[in-house]
N, C-alpha and C positions, 0 to 999 in steps of 0.2 A: 504494500500500500504506500502510495506517495501522498504527502500532505503539503498543500500550498500554505506556507507560513503566513502569507499576507491575508488570504481569504479563509484560512482554516478548513478548506474543503479537501476531502480525501478522494483519491482515485485508486481503484484496485488494478494492479499490474498483473499479478498472478493469483489464482484462486484454485488450489488443488488439494484434495485430501489424500493424495498419493505421493506427490513429488515434493521434495524439499529444495528451497532456493539456497545456493551457496555462492560465495565469492562475488557479491555485488560490488561494482565499481563505477563511479561516475566518470564519464568522458565529457568534460566541459559541463555546460548547463543543460544540454539538450538530449543526452543519450545515457542510458543506464544499462551497463552490461551485467549479465548474471548467468549462472549455470543452474541446471536442474539435475537433481540426483534422486534415485529411487532407493532410499534406505541405505544400509551398510551391509557389507559382507561379513564373514566370520572373523576377518582380520581387522575389522573396523574401517575399511576403506569404502568410500562412497561409490555406489554404482552410477556411473555417469550416464545421463540420459540426453544431454544436449546443451548447447549454449545459445543464448539469445540476447537481444538488446531492445530496450524500450525507447521509442522515439517520442519525446515529450510533446513536440509541436503537433504531431499527427495522432498522438495517443494510440500508437500501434506497437505491438510486440513483433519484432522481426527475428526470424530464425537464421542462425549462422550454421549450425550443424546439429543433426539429430542422430543419436546412436541407434535408434529404432529403425531408421530407414536411411542408411547412408546412400548419398547420391552425388552425381557429378555437380560440381559447383559449391559443395560444402566448404565452409571456411573454418578451419580448426584453430581457433584462438584458445590458448591455455590460460593466459593471464594478461592483465593490463600492467605494464611496467611503469608507464608514465603517460599522463594526458597533458595536452598543451594548456588546457584550462580555458576559462571564459566561455565564449560561444563556439570555440573551435571544435570541429568533429574529429580532429586528428589525435591519435594516441600511438605510442610505441608499445608494441605487443609481442608476446611470445606466441608463435604459431608453428604448427606442424604441416607445412605445405610441401616440403621436399622429402619428408620422411614421416611415416605413421608413428614412429617411436620417439624421435628426437626433434627438438625445437630449434627454430631460428628466430631472429629478431626482425620485425617488419614495422614499417610505418603504415598504419591502417586508417583509412578515412571512413567513418561510420555513416556519413551522408551518401557518399558515392559507392561505398563498399570496394573501393580500389585499394591496392596495397603495393608496397615497394620493399623488396628484400634489402636489409641493411648488413647482413652477415654472410655474404656469399662465400668469403674465405674464412670459414670457422674451423676449429680443430676437429669437428665431427663428434658424433655420439653425445651431443650436448643436452643437458637436462635442466639447466638453470642459468640465468643471465643477470648481470648487474650493470647498470648504466652509470655514467659519471654525471656531473651536474649539467653538462651540455647535451644530455640524452644520448650519448654515444655508448654503444656496447663495448665494455672494457674488461669485464671479468666473465668467465664462463666456467660452469661446472660440467665435468665430462665423466661419463661412465666408461671405465677401462674394461677391456675384455678380460674375463677371468682367466688367469694363466693356466690353470689345470683344475680338475675336479678335486674338491676338498680345500682348495686355496681360497683366501679371502677375496671378496670383491673390492676393487680399488676405485676410489673417486679422486680425480685430479682436478686442480684449479689452475686456470690459464689466464694470462694477462696480456692485453694489447696496449702498447705504449701510446700515450696521448698524441704523439707526433705521427703515429701510424707505424707500419712495419709488419713484423711477423708476431704471431701469438707465441708466448713463452710460458713454460710451466712454472708455477710458483711453488706448489707443494701437493701432496696427495695424502689421503687418509684411507684406512682399512675398514672393512665392514666388521672386523673383530672388535669387541667391546673394549679391549685393553689397548687399542691403538690411540694415536693422537687425533683429536677432533678439532675441526675448524668451522667457523661460521663467519661468512663475509658480511660486514655491517654496512659498508659503503665508503664512498670517497669524501675527502674533505673538499673545501671550496677551491683548493689549488688543482684539483683533479689529478694529483700525483701521490698524495698521501692516502693510503688505503687502511681503513680500520678493520681489524680482524679479531675475533675472540677465539681463544684456544685453551685447551687444558694442558698444553705443553709446558713443562717446568712447574 
């Protein structure tokens, strides 16, 4: 439900006794992105049913992708990384358009539904992205191939210098609980200082 603060009037966006809304994100003042999920599986993971956005001006819910009926033209947005704000329909998003399992960063226009790939030359097998203050993809989380059966799954973190160039590996962590853990917090205003939390030391 959306409520107009000025008029105190409410408008229902979704009304379902079966599906749960997750990950709502505003894109400017005109578009509200969200996903629908059908409960949770035995591991607590949500069963994804599709992604949508609500057009405030036209009071319409627009479908991006439905897991019930996958079809040509589906737009696989995983998350909104950053929106331009104001009345702009443009956001920087994670999308799976080149791979069904791994994401890239795109500039997406919710008004025209057109998008532009920003990470053509990525390290591959990417599962998470961090932007700097200028909305540039600068950090990526990558799932490494398991070296052998019984060996831990490794996750590596890669960095792209502000001036451009090649991606370089920063560090990696193991799926084993006794390994070193990292969490990328983001860039400082200089776009060179990266804040990271870790249990190392």
